[in-house]
Structure formats: C-alpha cells, structure tokens
FIMARVEX-431855 format. One record per residue: residue in one letter; x, y, z of N, C-alpha, C, O in turn. Coordinates in steps of 0.001 Angstrom, whole numbers, padded with zeros to 6 digits, always signed. Each point is the difference from the previous one (the first is absolute). Layout:
! residues N
AXYZXYZXYZXYZ...
This chain:
! residues 227
M+018566+002065+030759-001333-000464-000352-000829-000171+001258+000359-000790+000873I-001452+001509-000765-000827-000073+001187-001464+000035-000392-000367+000569-001028V-000464-001181+001855-001428+000013-000256-000731+000349+001279+000510-000245+001094S-001686+000808-001215-000774+000354+001184-001480-000025-000313-000408+000291-001125A-000405-000640+002122-001449-000089-000175-000710+000763+001097+000509+000127+001113L-001671+000375-001430-000825+000696+000984-001451-000265-000327-000405+000098-001158S-000393-000438+002178-001413-000275-000205-000812+000602+001127+000538+000317+001060R-001832-000158-001287-000900+000317+001088-001195-000919-000104-000296-000543-001065R-000388+000376+002184-001026-001025+000079-001139+000271-000971-000404+001140-000235A-000095-002240-000318-001173+000105-000862-001209+000428+000812-000013-000114+001226R-000993+000604-001915-001196+000483+000690-000866-001133+000516-000851+000222+000861H+001049-001433-001369-000868-001115+000365+000647-000811+001107+001050-000609-000208A-001660+000597+001373+000609-000635+001167+000285-001471-000236+000958-000537+000558S-001772-000132-001376+000182-001431-000215+001276-000317-000776+000402-001161-000078H+000234+002177-000493+001172-000256-000830+001268+000644+000552+001003+000057-000711I-001011+000426+001944+001145+000777+000469+001262-000846+000124+001101+000548-000027T-001226-001868+000163+001193-000824+000120+000761-000085-001316+001160-000414-000014A-001793+000799-001094+000665-000084-001299+000808+001243-000326+000715+000032-001002V-000823+000993+001842+000720+001249-000251+000879+000303+001194-000449-000100+001142I+001695+000469-001388+000955+000261+001074-000324+001300+000699-000283+001004-000654G+000320-001008+001980-000255+001213+000762+001098+001023-000201+001163-000361-000183L-001519+001627+000217+000927+001093-000229+001173-000033+000971+001153+000137-000411A-001440-000316+001689+001070+000039+001001+000996-001127-000221+001203+000185+000178T-001706-001358-000568+000886-001141-000228+001001+000302-001096+001189-000286+000142L-001664+000865-001236+000888+000250-001124+000962+001137+000262+001134-000024-000477L-001569+001018+001226+000911+001078+000340+001159-000528+000821+001122+000495-000100G-001400-001504+000913+001053-000575+000824+000876-000978-000750+001073-000370+000476A-001529-000058-001663+000718-001042-000719+001241+000521-000698+000945-000761-000209G-000915+002033-000158+001149+000574-000686+000113-000495-001418-000977-000485-000570N+002156+000601-000009+000240-000392-001378+000582-001399-000065+000603-000484+000958C-000792-000160-002106+000508-001347-000208+001159+000039-000974+000227+001008-000669G+000514-002124+000589+001100-000089-000944-000493-000306-001393-001204-000132-000220P+002127+000017-000730-000384-000355-001354-000560-001398-000074+000077-000762+000964A-000640+000424-002107-000701-001279-000136+000880-001176+000370-000469-000945+000635D+001737+000984-001019+000851-001152+000261+000467-000060+001454+000673-000957+000384E-001008+001941+000420+000345-000031+001414-001225-000223+000885+000142-000256+001195N-001346+000351-001771-001209-000191+000784-000194-001478+000318+000478-000876-000720E-001189+000622+001816-000384-001361+000312-000963-000468-001078-001013+000654-000247N+001306-001755-000388-000809-000470-001114-001099-000903+000520+000272-000973+000703D-001538+001296-001050-001114-000771+000537-000560-000989-001005-001134-000451+000158G+001885+000105-001174-000523-001000-000911+000803-000135-001279-000482-000596-000962G+001663+001119+000925+000821-000102-001185-000287+001106-000988-001037+000660+000065T+001961-000467-000974-000170+001034-001005-001155-000347-000913-000102-001126-000486V-000759+002084+000257-001166-000197-000844-000018+001083-001065+000040+001188+000320D-000101-001588-001580-000250+000949-001080-001397-000294-000508-000187-000952-000758P-000809+001749+001158-001377-000320-000372-000194-000029-001504-000891-000695-000489C+001703+001432-000256-000139+000028-001448+000572-001248-000652-000171-000199-001202A+000849-000651+001977+000501-001256-000537-001067-001079+000019+000164-001048-000623V-001261+001297+001335-001115-000946+000030-000725+000090-001333-000333+001095-000455A+000089-002218-000163-000578-000012-001340-001299+000800-000048-000967-000325+000689G+000954+001361-001500-001210+000792-000198-000305+000987+001092-001005+000707-000083A+001852-000628+001131-000360+000827+001147-000061+001476-000336-000870+000718+000492C+001781-000267-001319+000057+001432-000294-000572+000347-001356-000132+001181-000323G-000203-002146-000457-000670+000271-001259+000850+000804-000965+001180+000250+000246G-001790+000145-001337+000715+000767-001007-000749+001239-000402+000225+000542-001082G-001117-000084+001941-000837+001136-000336+000815+001255-000214+001101+000148+000533G-001653+000745-001312+000680+001257-000256-000278+000998+001088-000622-000331+001010S+001076+001552-001202-000227+001053+000975-000672+001166-000680+000058+000145-001221G-000691+000681+002017-000687+001144-000547+000232+001214+000872+000908+000007+000831T-001707+001005-001010+000124+001223+000783-001216+000168+000875-001125-000026-000499G+001320+000197+001791-001114+000194+000910-000605+001380-000158+000712+001003-000031T-002030-000960-000069-000667+001285-000173-001008+000295+001093-000453+001136+000133G+000091-002154+000660-000980+000216+001041+000626-000131+001370+001218+000098+000153D-002083-000328+000872+000510-000166+001355+000708-001329+000163+000964-000108+000758T-001439-000906-001469+000612-001312+000135+000227-000585-001372-000586+000434-000992G+001448-001429+000959+000245-000698-001257+000905-001160+000253+000546-000141+001094G-000375-000703-002096+000884-001137+000168-000648-001074+000830-001185+000083+000322G+001953-001089+000026-000581-001041+000817+000808-001248+000024+001028-000055+000674G-001463-000984-001406+000450-001352+000218+001445-000272-000301+000821+000911-000108G-000520-002204-000027+001368-000427-000175+000536+000241-001394+001187-000235-000231G-002004+000695-000721+000473+000287-001346+000354+001457-000134+000750+000550+000807G-001300+000079-001843+000323+001398-000253-000460+000902+001127-001071-000206+000571V+001869+001192-000253-000309+000952+001063+000025+001400-000585+000885+000336-000786V-001846+000470+001167-000006+001366-000472+001259+000723+000466+000332-000034+001185V+000358+000676-002093+001159+000807+000335-000455+001452+000014-000407+000535-001031V+000472+000088+002168-000458+001374+000138+001066+000925-000575+001111+000072+000525D-001445+000629-001593+000954+000871-000685-000318+001444+000326-001011+000540-000449D+001885+000088+001238-000212+001399+000366+000695+000947-000976+000022+001214+000202G+000542-001790-001260+000682+000808-000995+001402+000415+000400+000694+000652-000779L-000267-001015+001969+001299+000419+000518+000920-001174+000300+001222+000125-000085R-001804-001259+000434+000807-001122+000488+000574-000794-001165-000713-000279-000964P+001990-000089+001035+000573-000830-001064-000763-001316-000145-000492-000560+000980E+000404+000090-002194-000726-001243-000256+000605-001169+000779-000726-000861+000495A+002045+000833-000390+000649-001095+000730-000434-000020+001454-000183-001073+000575W+000015+002241+000028-000457+000064+001387-001426-000523+000099-000321-000763+000911R-000533+001168-001841-001394-000448+000024-000096-001504-000212-000851-000660+000595N+001711+000122-001432+000011-001441-000201+000419-000733+001265-000557-001052+000314F+001535+001590+000421+000384-000581+001288-001186+000011+000961-000267-000994+000675E-000437+002112-000617-001151+000122+000906-001073-001033-000334-000537-000655+000894S+000230+000511-002172-001036-000959-000374+000450-001433+000249-000817-000854+000345D+002112+000582-000515+000517-001336+000244-000138-000365+001480-000304-001147+000329V+000524+002107+000556-000198-000256+001432-001445-000404+000261-000251-000954+000735V-000699+001665-001324-001415-000336+000205-000296-001401-000513-000681-000773+000674V+001176+000439-001843-000224-001323-000576+000533-001087+000923-000674-001002+000241R+001879+001197+000273+000615-001004+000873-000743-000125+001328-000180-001105+000512V-000248+002229+000040-000760-000041+001249-001323-000728-000210-000396-000813+000835N-000286+001094-001930-001274-000662-000254+000180-001494-000267-000874-000798+000337A+001988+000419-000934+000273-001414-000195+000203-000708+001333-000461-001126+000185L+001153+001787+000749+000155-000574+001346-001343-000147+000690-000288-001040+000593R-000537+002080-000667-001316-000054+000648-000857-001125-000582-000745-000652+000732A+000845+000425-002018-000784-001057-000636+000382-001384+000520-000826-000912+000021Q+002091+000760+000401+000479-001286+000517-000255-000170+001490-000100-001127+000484G-000008+002250+000265+000007-000071+001450+001421-000230+000481+000887-000311-000796G-000668+000461+002092+001360-000173+000498+000084+000042+001505-001010+000134+000690V+002233-000249-000183+000275+000014+001437+000966+001132+000301+001020+000153-000672C-001347+000638+001685+000878+001087+000426+000531-000307+001391-000769-000305+000912G+002088+000384-000749+000593-000312+001290+000289-001484+000135-000278-000789-000904T+000842+000423+002048+000374-001387+000246-000446-000429+001390-000285+000829+000864G+000230-002126-000669-000306-000557+001319-001355+000434+000511-000975+000065-000748T+000930+000235+002055-001272+000376+000613-000472+001372-000442-001165+000348+000193A+002050+000428-000777-000376+001335-000472-000491-000002-001444-000359+001047-000539A+000344-002222-000084-000386-000075-001405-001494+000246-000174-000813-000426+000821T+000472+001107-001884-001391+000233-000377-000207-000538-001404+000732+000355-000923T-001739-001218+000762-000304-000574-001302-001139+000769-000648-001033+000242+000624F+001228+000141-001879-001007+000747-000734-000525-000845-001156+000775-000546-000785A-002088+000446+000689-000642-000664-001123+000127+000881-001240+000263+001197+000119P-000443-001766-001293-000013+000835-001202-001015+001130+000121-001065-000169+000594S+001406+001317-001161-000882+001165+000085-000050+000692-001356+000884-000193-000834P-001921+001002+000615-000153+000655-001306+001139+000960-000304+000693+000480+000897A-000522-000218-002164+001027+000939-000451-000297+001398+000500-001159+000396+000122L+002208+000346+000165-000124+001408+000381-000246+000849-001241+000615-000225-001042R-001508+001192+001151-000239+000962-001077+000974+001160+000132+000317+000422+001112V+000154+000091-002227+000854+001183+000013-000877+001236+000127-000929+000198-000784D+001230+000629+001775-000709+001263+000196+000956+001148-000292+001102+000045+000547V-001513+000876-001397+000926+001051-000439+000397+000928+001140+001099+000555-000023K-001954-000373+001009+000348+000870+001130+001050-000655+000888+000904+000670+000501L-001026-001981-000307+001027-000712+000755+001324+000006-000765+001071+000089+000601V-001152-000184-001927+001215+000101-000819+000648+001367+000183+001214+000095+000178D-002016+000960-000222+000537+001351+000177+000734+000129+001336+001100+000548+000063A-001719-001058+001000+000613+000097+001326+001295-000803+000063+000992+000457+000569A-001002-001665-001159+001185-000859+000032+001143+000618-000804+001145+000017+000452R-001457+000484-001631+001048+000614-000824+000583+001241+000675+001212+000217-000018G-002080+000584+000607+000473+001206+000658+000967-000301+001123+000988+000710+000184H-001275-001785+000586+000877-000331+001119+001308-000612-000491+001061+000295+000549A-001123-001148-001582+001225-000564-000549+000901+001114-000536+001204+000010+000256D-001791+000922-000995+000770+001131-000528+000630+000817+001123+001168+000382-000074D-001961-000121+001117+000456+000864+001080+001140-000641+000781+000974+000670+000344M-001096-001985-000060+001075-000677+000739+001303+000050-000781+001065+000229+000574G-001149-000447-001897+001207+000024-000801+000596+001391-000112+001211+000177+000130A-002069+000812-000373+000491+001367-000212+000559+000614+001271+000921+000816-000052R-001481-001208+001208+000389+000639+001253+000808-000927+000908+000256+000326+001159A+000141-001481-001691+000958-000896+000665-000437-000432+001395+000716+000217+000978Y-001902-000834-000892-000431-000601+001264-000790-001251-000319-000358-000236-001154F+000085-000565+002170-000783-001219-000172-000870-000184+001226+000484-000399+001059D-001768+000690-001201-000902-000055+001149-001428+000066-000505-000273+000544-001069H-000643-001112+001862-001424+000157-000329-000451+001444+000203-000847+000503-000738T+001408+000147+001726-000357+001389+000273+000862+000907-000865+001229-000060+000059G-001874+000901-000865+000739+000918-000851+000673+001086+000809-000318+000194+001174L+001244+000513-001794+000675+001095+000693-000948+001149+000297+000322+000890+000787D-001500-000906-001421-001031+000993+000306-000896-000441+001153-000942+000704+000363G+001238-001874+000212-000763-000502+001137-001229-000817-000359-000698-000467+000899R+000411+000278-002172-001198-000738-000387+000224-001507+000088+001069-000503-000346S-002081-000198+000807+000012-001455+000038-000429-000549-001360-000472+000754-000850P+000635-002068+000639-000513-000585-001245-001487+000271-000199-000458+000248-001115F-000283-000301+002218-001443+000172-000097-000354+001445-000325-000963+000257-000723D+001736+000688+001253-000168+001407-000381+000220+000166-001505-000775+000675-000678R+001839-001299+000164+000326+000161-001414-001082-000580-000902-000342+000594-001023M-000198-001747+001395-001053-000611-000808-001247+000880-000031-000608+000203-001051I+000241+000310+002215-001175+000869+000074+000249+001300-000753-000870+000476-000729D+002051+000093+000903+000334+001248-000690+000007-000176-001517-000269+000946-000741A+000577-002158+000283-000011-000277-001436-001411-000137-000548-000198-000063-001213G-000787+000017+002114-001388-000091-000427-000606-001378+000114-001096-000236-000510Y+001799-000700+001183-000549-001340+000150-001185+000030+000953+000106+000523+001110T-001224-001076-001533-001230+000072+000793-000339-001307+000697-000996-000072+000721G+001819-000981-000925-000213-001235+000738+000700+000056+001345+000402+001069+000460F-000259-002240+000172+000686-000099+001281+001482-000216-000266+000399-001064-000471A+000418+002071+000772+001452-000087-000198+000564-000929+001068+000005+000347+001181A+000469-001523-001583+000213-001064+000966+001442-000370+000285+000315-000350+001137A+000578+000411-002116+001342-000532+000231+000975+000534-001034-000387+000428-001088E+001671-000464+001456+001066+000384-000920+001206-000902+000200+000413-000248+001133N+000151-000242-002227+001302-000661+000003+000970+000903-000740-000340+000535-001055I+001535-000356+001583+001034+000743-000712+001271-000843-000057+000226-000874+000836A+000589+001157-001836+001270-000699-000154+000963+000906-000733-000416+000947-000667A+001701-001231+000788+001010+000793-000686+001211-000866-000299+000415-000813+000826G+000143+000991-002001+001195-000710-000391-000223-001161-000938+000907-000364-000748Q-002099-000237+000764-000280-001123-000894-000105+000509-001440-000612+001038-000252T+001203-001764-000677+000114+000506-001369-001055-000521-000958-000105+000491-001124T-000689-001488+001549-001014-000567-000887-001298-000235+000773+000024-000131+001224P-001164+000074-001935-001257-000354+000657+000058-001367+000673-000527-000170+001099A+001164-000807-001747+000090-001336+000598+000719+000047+001340-000420-000651+000957Q+001494+001412-000887+000788+000076+001225-000773+000686+001116+000023-000461+001141V-000705+001553-001454-000690+000724+001056-001219-000772+000495-000279-000004+001199V-000448-000644-002096-001170-000773+000437+000435-001187+000845-000651-000324+000993E+001742-000327-001373+000487-001113+000813+000467+000490+001368-000212-000679+001004G+000848+001857-000955+000399+000557+001286-001188+000271+000900+000047-000281+001198W-001107+000823-001763-001217+000242+000785-000656-001315+000411-000477-000131+001127R+000451-000843-002036-000668-001271+000303+000667-000721+001156-000682-000650+000793T+002003+000752-000678+000723-000751+001027+000163+000783+001296+000703-000452+000903S-001330+001599-000796+000002+000782+001241-001432+000025+000527-000880+000534-000675P+000614-001097+001867-001374-000263+000424-000964+001181-000060-001129-000162-000464G+001541+001341+000919-000928+001134-000011-000408+000405-001392-001179+000245-000260H+002144-000171-000645-000293+000381-001378-000816-001080-000686-000917+000284-000772C+001269-001538+001070-000689-001156-000558-001492+000037+000362-000851-000277-000846R+000543+000611+002078-001407+000033+000419-000776+001091-000726-001176-000178-000320N+001822+001288+000064-000671+001033-000790-000329-000513-001395-001085+000262-000519I+002015-000990-000087-000202-000510-001356-001147-000997-000062-000826+000058-000911Y+000768-000973+001876-000984-001081-000049-001344+000347+000652-000958-000760-000142N+000870+001866+000836-001211+000346+000734-001198+000104-000935-000065+000897-000841G-000875-001810+000991-001160-000041-000870-000982+001126+000212-000855+000232-000855D+000948+000486+001979-000884+001144+000223+000366+001170-000912-000854+000815-000347L+002122-000739-000035+000450+001096-000847-000291-000336-001453+000219-001134-000425N-000705+002093-000339-000368-000296-001387+000486+001034-001012-000326-000108-001182E+001096+001108+001613+000520+000987-000927+001476+000270+000285+000459-000127+001135I+000269+000499-002173+001446+000191+000126+000467+001138-000898-000606+000290-001031G+001680+000336+001439+000723+000936-000850+001480-000198+000244+000430-000059+001152V+000351-000043-002195+001441-000239+000119+000762+001169-000604-000358+000505-001065G+001404-000083+001750+000884+001031-000517+001442-000474+000000+000462-000600+000970Y+000253+000872-002065+001423-000322-000099+000730+001236-000496-000480+000700-000892A+001644-000436+001473+000822+001119-000455+001460-000420-000020+000484-000649+000928L+000206+001022-001985+001441-000203-000121+000667+001362+000109-000195+000873-000845V+000994-000706+001910+000629+001295+000276+001509-000206+000140+000490-000211+001109P+000258+000270-002224+001458-000186+000076+000644+001005+000954-000360+001177+000024G+001310-001665+000753+000697+000851+000949-000648+000068+001366+000605+000513+000941S-001831-001022-000809-000654-000048+001311+000524-001211+000771+000665-000856-000583P-000951+000772+001875+000586-001088+000802-000280-001404-000529+000886-000854+000027F-002109+000600-000510-000356-001350-000448-000337-000067-001488-000116-001093-000554E-000040+002218-000086-000287+000143-001431-001388-000510-000400-000734+000705-000693H+000367-001908+001114-001297-000580-000369-000953+000075+001202+000332-000464+001091Y-001513+001050-001300-000971+000182+001091-001354-000552-000437-000463+000249-001113W-000157-001006+002017-001240-000706-000296-001034+000279+001086+000328+000015+001186V-001558+000202-001589-001096+000221+000959-001229-000761-000484-000376+000091-001169Q-000241-000834+002066-001299-000628-000232-000997+000617+000963+000212-000026+001213N-001285+000576-001733-001102+000482+000843-001203-000919-000199-000346-000369-001122F-000280+000011+002243-001150-000906-000042-001236+000707+000552+000083+000754+000970G-001208-001004-001589-001250+000573+000467-001126-001022-000003+000127-001112-000512Q-001218+001534+001098-001178-000864+000108-001225+000840-000328-000211+001068+000574R-000585-001565-001498-001217+000707-000379-001134-000991-000194-001119+000399-000325
C-alpha cells in the first residue's frame, strides 16, 4: 500500500504557501499505508459526522462539470466503467468534500499547516477522464508513478483530456481497498492532505481501477484543478 502526491504552484502569488512546490514533492518519494503514516490528528471518518455526507443520489455527468457538495455527487458514466468502481469514485469525492467543509491540519509540529473550511470541489468530467486513464494504465502496465510510461506528467494528462482550467495537483494511491481507507491515507500524509484542503483548488476528478493480478490490484487517482 503506497500513496503519492504531486502539485505545482497556483497562479496566484498570494496563495503559493497553500500548494506544495513540485521539487519538494519529487524529493518526498512514496509514503507507507495509512496505518504506518505519521498521524496528524487521529483517525477521521468524515462520513461519521452527523449529516456531513448527506443522502443525496447520484446522476450522470453530461457537461464539463457536475456534482459538488457533501451530498449527492455526479457519477460520470462513460458506459464502460463498472458501477461499483463509479460508486467508489463518487464516495472519495464525498469524503474529501466533507473534510474540506470541516477544515483541518496537515503535518505536525512546526511543519503543520492549518486549513480553514473551504467550499466543496466540483466534479469535472475531463479531470475524471484523466484520473481514470492513469489508474487503468498503472494497473494494466504494473507501475506506480505520477509520470506515465509514455512520459506524460499529470498535468500533461489533464490537458490532453481536454481540461481547460489550471491543472494543479494529483494524488495517487495503490493497494487500499475502500474509499474510506484511501482518503484517510491521503489525509494523514502532509503533501496529499494539503492538496485535499487547498481552498484555491475548486475542481476534482477521481479514478479507481481494480486490476486482479497486478502488483497492488487497487489503483486510485485524484486530479485537482482550478478554474
């Protein structure tokens, strides 16, 4: 079980401290599973907070963006992805938005960063396409990296998918079997945590793939954008 994050600086100079620099994250390497990460505030299940995740239903995304708050999230149906996979993807968005609604702390001690509550991330179908493509590719081709075997970066993939906003960050993970487990793993790892709570970012796409026989079987990708 491993997780990894990658970000690039936001366009607004006044907010650059809220986004991790590219060089810093490249040097950080991969982290252990959630139960091996340094815990910065105890296990949190945002959906256990009364009313945090709501009971909204899901639908099919038809435009550039869809979905949103802590309740129902648009499930982008490409006609190919199993419903269970799409439900996992939407559950990740719901849990991330519940965390953002509460605010949180990333890191510990003098390196800790406190984030105020921030608006829910909108689901963007192009970011979803990029995230799903990378999750599928890592599983099918047995690797785990932000850079694809074709040499493309996360930001290349988002742009190639047709995303017209600012392609800002990517979290990846492998081996976690549930949305709760992967979101908690990201929350307790400072770089990934900052991507989740960063109030400058307002769009998201999540991809999940189950590839039996691959090294980790379960592959997760979060793409973040700003528009």
